[in-house]
C-alpha positions as CSV (number, residue, x, y, z in Angstrom):
1,M,184.0,-92.6,-221.4
2,S,182.9,-95.6,-223.5
3,P,181.7,-94.7,-227.0
4,A,178.4,-96.6,-226.3
5,V,177.7,-94.3,-223.3
6,T,175.9,-91.1,-224.2
7,R,175.1,-89.7,-220.7
8,T,175.7,-86.0,-220.1
9,L,176.5,-86.5,-216.4
10,P,178.8,-89.1,-214.8
11,N,177.7,-91.9,-212.4
12,I,179.7,-92.2,-209.2
13,L,180.1,-95.1,-206.9
14,I,181.1,-94.4,-203.2
15,T,182.1,-97.6,-201.5
16,G,184.0,-98.7,-198.4
17,T,183.6,-100.6,-195.1
18,P,180.6,-99.7,-193.0
19,G,181.4,-96.6,-190.9
20,T,183.8,-95.0,-193.3
21,G,181.5,-92.1,-194.2
22,K,179.9,-93.1,-197.5
23,S,176.4,-91.8,-196.6
24,S,177.8,-88.5,-195.3
25,L,179.9,-87.9,-198.4
26,S,177.1,-89.0,-200.7
27,R,174.6,-86.7,-199.0
28,D,177.0,-83.7,-199.2
29,L,177.7,-84.4,-202.9
30,A,174.0,-84.7,-203.7
31,E,173.4,-81.3,-202.1
32,R,176.4,-79.7,-203.8
33,T,175.9,-81.1,-207.3
34,G,172.2,-81.8,-207.7
35,F,173.0,-85.5,-208.5
36,E,170.6,-88.1,-207.3
37,W,171.9,-90.0,-204.3
38,L,170.8,-93.7,-204.4
39,E,171.4,-95.0,-200.9
40,L,171.1,-98.7,-201.7
41,S,170.6,-100.0,-198.2
42,K,167.5,-97.9,-197.9
43,L,166.3,-98.4,-201.5
44,A,166.7,-102.2,-201.2
45,K,164.0,-102.1,-198.4
46,D,161.8,-99.6,-200.3
47,W,162.0,-101.7,-203.5
48,S,161.5,-105.1,-201.7
49,C,165.0,-106.3,-202.8
50,L,165.7,-108.2,-199.7
51,S,165.7,-112.0,-199.6
52,G,165.9,-112.6,-195.9
53,F,167.7,-111.8,-192.7
54,D,171.1,-113.0,-191.5
55,E,170.8,-113.7,-187.8
56,E,174.5,-114.0,-187.3
57,Y,175.3,-110.6,-188.7
58,Q,172.0,-109.0,-187.7
59,S,171.5,-107.7,-191.2
60,S,169.2,-108.1,-194.2
61,V,170.3,-110.2,-197.2
62,L,170.3,-108.3,-200.4
63,D,168.6,-109.8,-203.6
64,E,171.3,-108.4,-205.9
65,D,169.6,-109.5,-209.1
66,K,166.4,-107.8,-208.3
67,L,168.1,-104.7,-207.1
68,L,170.2,-104.5,-210.3
69,D,167.1,-105.0,-212.5
70,T,165.4,-102.2,-210.6
71,L,168.4,-99.8,-210.8
72,E,169.3,-100.4,-214.5
73,P,166.9,-97.9,-216.1
74,K,167.9,-95.3,-213.4
75,M,171.5,-95.4,-214.3
76,T,171.2,-94.7,-218.0
77,N,171.1,-90.9,-218.0
78,G,173.9,-90.4,-215.4
79,G,174.0,-87.9,-212.5
80,K,173.7,-90.7,-209.9
81,I,175.7,-91.3,-206.7
82,I,175.5,-94.9,-205.5
83,D,176.4,-95.5,-201.9
84,Y,177.0,-99.1,-200.9
85,H,179.5,-101.2,-198.9
86,G,180.1,-103.6,-201.8
87,C,180.8,-103.1,-205.4
88,D,181.7,-106.3,-207.2
89,F,178.1,-107.1,-208.4
90,F,177.4,-103.8,-210.2
91,P,178.0,-103.7,-214.0
92,E,181.2,-101.9,-214.8
93,R,179.5,-99.8,-217.5
94,W,177.4,-98.0,-214.8
95,F,180.2,-96.0,-213.3
96,D,182.6,-93.4,-214.5
97,I,184.5,-93.2,-211.3
98,V,184.7,-95.3,-208.0
99,F,185.7,-93.8,-204.7
100,V,186.7,-96.2,-201.9
101,L,186.6,-94.5,-198.5
102,R,189.3,-95.7,-196.0
103,T,189.3,-95.1,-192.3
104,D,192.0,-95.8,-189.7
105,N,191.1,-99.0,-187.7
106,T,190.9,-97.4,-184.3
107,I,188.6,-94.6,-185.6
108,L,186.5,-97.1,-187.5
109,Y,186.3,-99.4,-184.4
110,D,184.8,-96.6,-182.3
111,R,182.4,-95.6,-185.1
112,L,181.1,-99.1,-185.5
113,Q,180.8,-99.6,-181.7
114,E,178.7,-96.4,-181.6
115,R,176.4,-98.0,-184.2
116,G,176.0,-101.0,-182.0
117,Y,178.2,-103.4,-183.9
118,T,179.5,-106.2,-181.7
119,G,181.1,-109.7,-181.9
120,K,181.7,-111.2,-185.3
121,K,180.0,-108.3,-187.2
122,L,182.4,-105.8,-185.6
123,T,185.5,-107.9,-185.9
124,E,184.9,-108.8,-189.6
125,N,184.2,-105.2,-190.6
126,I,187.5,-104.1,-188.9
127,E,189.4,-107.0,-190.6
128,C,187.8,-105.9,-193.9
129,E,189.3,-102.5,-193.5
130,I,192.7,-103.8,-192.3
131,F,193.0,-106.1,-195.3
132,Q,191.7,-103.4,-197.8
133,T,189.0,-105.8,-198.9
134,L,186.8,-103.2,-200.5
135,L,189.7,-101.4,-202.2
136,E,190.9,-104.7,-203.7
137,E,187.3,-105.6,-204.7
138,A,186.9,-102.3,-206.5
139,K,190.3,-102.6,-208.3
140,S,189.4,-106.1,-209.5
141,S,185.9,-105.1,-210.6
142,Y,186.6,-101.9,-212.4
143,D,189.4,-100.4,-214.5
144,E,192.0,-99.4,-211.9
145,E,192.2,-95.9,-213.5
146,I,188.8,-95.1,-212.3
147,V,189.2,-96.4,-208.7
148,H,190.4,-93.8,-206.2
149,E,191.1,-94.3,-202.5
150,L,190.1,-91.5,-200.2
151,P,191.0,-91.1,-196.5
152,S,188.0,-90.6,-194.3
153,N,189.2,-90.1,-190.7
154,S,188.0,-86.6,-189.9
155,Q,185.6,-83.8,-190.9
156,A,188.6,-82.2,-192.7
157,D,188.9,-85.4,-194.8
158,A,185.2,-85.3,-195.5
159,T,185.3,-81.7,-196.7
160,S,188.4,-82.4,-198.8
161,N,186.9,-85.5,-200.3
162,A,183.7,-83.7,-201.3
163,D,185.7,-80.9,-202.9
164,R,187.8,-83.4,-204.8
165,V,184.8,-85.2,-206.2
166,V,183.1,-82.0,-207.2
167,S,186.3,-80.9,-209.0
168,W,186.4,-84.3,-210.7
169,I,182.7,-83.9,-211.9
170,E,183.5,-80.5,-213.3
171,Q,186.5,-81.9,-215.2
172,W,184.4,-84.8,-216.5
173,K,181.8,-82.5,-217.9
174,K,184.5,-80.5,-219.7
175,D,186.0,-83.6,-221.1
176,N,182.8,-85.5,-222.1
177,V,180.0,-83.0,-222.9
178,K,180.4,-81.3,-226.2
């Protein structure tokens, strides 16, 4: 932990391609730890941090600067779980650990189709997973020591991942809270 950081609980980033299980893991962690889950896709709407709509991808366009300004005071004390499909625009100082969820392409394809993804949106998200785009983004945005890849193909993976993160939190508290 950086000497300038005095929080008593860690902040966690859960990232990965859409459909990899970020929200499920975040929800489970929030229930198990009491941490506050900040589901950015939802909060961006609630906080009016959207700057438009992308017709090609059928999705809202995030106003990153406005979102970051709104989030900044919330991140100070720790105990936050951020769930988002991107990570390169967040300040490095916000997070003590970053988990990148990864899903087998065929499983992910089915999950995204079930969500109604089609065409370019479906193809590009599958390619993002194939080329490890979000894993590479995380590794280039944060100290590689805090970036951890987690498989997210099954319910067994989800349970194991939650157990792993909870164990990490307990160790962080032992190492950082005196």
